[in-house]
Every structure is written in structure tokens, then in C-alpha cells.
N, C-alpha and C positions, 0 to 999 in steps of 0.2 A: 579639360579635353585631353590634355597630355596624360593625365592620371588614368583616364578611362582606357586609353590605348595601351598603357602599360599593364593594366589589369587584364585586358583581353588577350595579350600576347601569350601568356602561359596556357590559357584555355585553348587558343588556336593551335598551339603546338601539340597539345594532347589530342585534339580532334584530328589533326593531320596524321599522327602516328596510328590512331585507331583506324582511319580510313585506309592507310597503306597496308595494314596487316591483312593477310589472307586467311580467311576462316574456312576450314574444310570439315565436312561431315564424313562419317564413316563410309557412306555409299560412294562419295566422290573418290575417296582414297582407294576403295576396292576397285572402282572402275578404272582408276589410273593404273593400278597394278595389272588389271586384265589387259588394258590397251598396250602397256609396255611389253607384256609377255607376248602378245600377238605380233608386235612390231619387230621383235628380234627372233621369232621362231621361224625356221626355214620351212617353206612349203612350195609345192609345184604351182604352176600358173592356174591350173583348173581346180585347185583345192581351196577350201575355205577353212579358216581357223576360228575356233570358239574357245574362250577362256572363262574359267570359273574360279573366282577368288573365294577363299574361306572367309566367313564373316569375321569382322573385327570384334573383339570382346566388347560387349555392350557397356561394361563398367568403365571402359577407358575414356578418360576426359582428354580430348584432343585440343591442344592449345593453338591459338592463332600463330601464323608464321609470317614474319616480315619480309620473306622472300618466297619465290615460287618453290614448291617442293619438287624434289627430283626422285626418279625411279631408277633402280639398277638391280641387276641379277648377278650377285657374286658367284663365281664358279659355275657359269652357265654350261649346261650339258645339252647340246642340240638333239641328242638321242633319247632324252627323257621327257615324258609328257608332264612331269611334275617339276615345279621350280619354286623358289622363294624369292619374292621381289622385295627389295629393301626400299622403303620410302623414307626420305630424309628432308627435314627442314634445316637448312644450313644458316639460318639467321642468328641474331644475337642470342636469343633464348632457344637454341636449336633442339630438335628432338628427332627420333627415328623409330621406325617399327618395321617388322618383317611380316609380309602377307603371303601365305602359301597360295599358289595358283596352279590349277590343272588345265592343260591345253588339250583340246580335241581337234584332230585333223579330219575334216569332212571331205569326202571324195565323191565324184559323180558316178552313179550307177544307173542302169536301166531298170525301171519297174513297170509293172502292168498298169496301164491307164484304165483298163476295163477288165472284167472277168474273162479269162481265156480258158476255153474247153480243152480237154485232153484230145490230141489229134488235130487241133485247129492250126491252120497256117497263120503265122503271125504277120500282121501288117504294121506299117508305121503308125497308124491310128491307134493301135493297141498298146503303144508304148509311150513312156515319158522319162525324163531324167529327174532323179532325186539325189539328194546328198545324204550319205551315211558315213558313220565313223570309219576311218581308214582301216583299223585293225579288224573290222568285220568284213572288209571287201576282198580279203584274200581267199575266200571260199568259192571261187569260180564265178564271181559277179562279173557282169559285162558292162562296158562303158560306152560302146559305140552302137547306136540304134541301127544304122544302115547295115552293119555286119550281120544282124540276125533277122532282118526282114526277109520273109520267105521260108524261114525255118519252121518247125512244127513243135508244138507243146507235147511232151511225153506224159504229162499229168495236168490236172487242173491247176491253174494259177490265179490266185485271188487278186482283185484290184488293189494296187499299192504294194504288192509283193515283188521283191527283187527277182529279176530274171537270172537264174543260175545255169551255167553251161550244162550241168548234168540233167536239168529238167527240160531241155530242148534238144532236138536233133537237127543238125545241119544236113546230115545225110541220114535218111531213114530206111530201115530194113524193107526190102521188097520194092523200093522205088528206083526210078531211072535216074542215073547220075552221069555226069561227064567225067571221063578219065583223061587226065592230061599226063602224057609221058614226057619227061624232060631229060635231055642229055646235052650238056654244055649249052650251046646257043640254039639248039634245036628243040622244038616242042610239037608233039603230035597229039591230037585229041580224038577220042572215040567215045562210045557210050557203053554203059554197063548197068548191072542191077546190084544194088547194095545188099549184102548178105547180113549186115548188122547195122545198128544205129551208131552214130558218131557225132560228136560236137567238134568245134574247131580244134585242130591239132591232134585229134585222135587218129589212131591207126585202125582201118576197117578193111574187111574183105569185100571184094567186088568181083562179080562175074562179067568178064568181057563178052559183050554180045556178038562180036565178030568171030572170036576164036573159041568162045565158051570156056576159056581158061579162068581160073580164080587167081586174082592178084591181090597183093596187099598195098594199100595206099594211105596217104595222109590226107585227112579232111582239110581242104584249103579254103573252102567257102561253102555257101549254101548249094547243095546238089553238085558239088565238085570234089574230086579226089585227085591228088597229085602223086605221081610215081617218078622217082628219080632213078634213071638207068646208069 
């Protein structure tokens, strides 16, 4: 009986070592690199991050690791979408590899929920929020649905197409608008007729209905123009 126990002990030791070793496949390591890249990349609260790891060479034979592997980005640059994640096994028979990862920042923009006709007044039911890559969102895309409800389409907008400021008018030529004259803490409102189209922040010409004078104002909201005295 004692002899049998002695014979079993080396076998048990080998089995224990094998059980403790962590076996990783290529997909797991690629996912680890992507997750680490996302965890360290700076983003705003309303943004989403996506990471895409370059495939590990299919010829590479990944050895088991007797510890958990670690991930690190040497010389991390928060202004670059591309980084290289170092994966390391720091066990007795350690190994390491570098996995290139590209990060995409997705930001919310407003898109058409349904087809919108040219000249159509836009309602909240016509719109929805979608995520697009941030470097594409600098072209006049809009992120706040409420801000454009009541504006008009200057051209046809397909379902799923992003709403761009140049394709809608907050103030539309020939239509009645509110003119707000602002001076220090004083604000006076009157009405006028828009002489040109304008989106938020644009400067437009408006004819004051009371005085018949043409004034320049900044588009501050749908059907509203602000003048600072």
C-alpha cells in the first residue's frame, strides 16, 4: 500500500501542474488586447469605444502559462487611435508578444428615423440617435434631438442618414421669426421675416415687421434670431 502511494505522488504532481497552467488561444489574447486598449483610452461619458486587434500569426504556437497573462501599452499616446499592446506571461517559462490594436471612438449623432421630404417640418418621431465614428462627426452633425425639432429639411433626407446642419434650416427664408434684441440684462422681442436660410449659429438677415428695417442676427433656435445691442 505504501509503495502504491509513492508511485502515485509524482503522477499527482504532474497533474496538478498541468491543471494550474493557463492555456490561451489566439482569440482570447486578441480580446484581452482589445479590452485593455478600451480600458485605458480616454473618452467622454456619451461616447463608446471599439477596439480591433490585428490577428495573431496563425503559425505561432502559444505555450501554456503558469500565471495569469498581463497586458500593458508601453509609451501610450492618448491622442493616437493606434497602439501596441504587450501581452506577457511572467511565469517560469515566460513569453511575450505584441498585438497592434486600433481604437475607434463612437459618438452619438441624430439620424433620420424615416424618409424626410425636402421642405418637411421635422418632428421628434422623424429622428433617432445613432453612433458614428468621431472623426466623421465634425462635419456639422447634430447630437441633440430637441434642438432641431421644428426645423425644416432643405433637401430630401434618407432613412438612417445623419442630420447635418447645412441640410436643415432653423430659420427659413420668407418665414416668420422671433427677433430678440439683447442689451446687458434687458431683452426685447419682436417679429420679422427671414430673408435667408440659416442653421444654428449662422448670421442671417431679417426684416423687422414693426420698423421695416433689415437687421443682422444670429440664429439661436428654431424660428428665433438674436441681436446683441
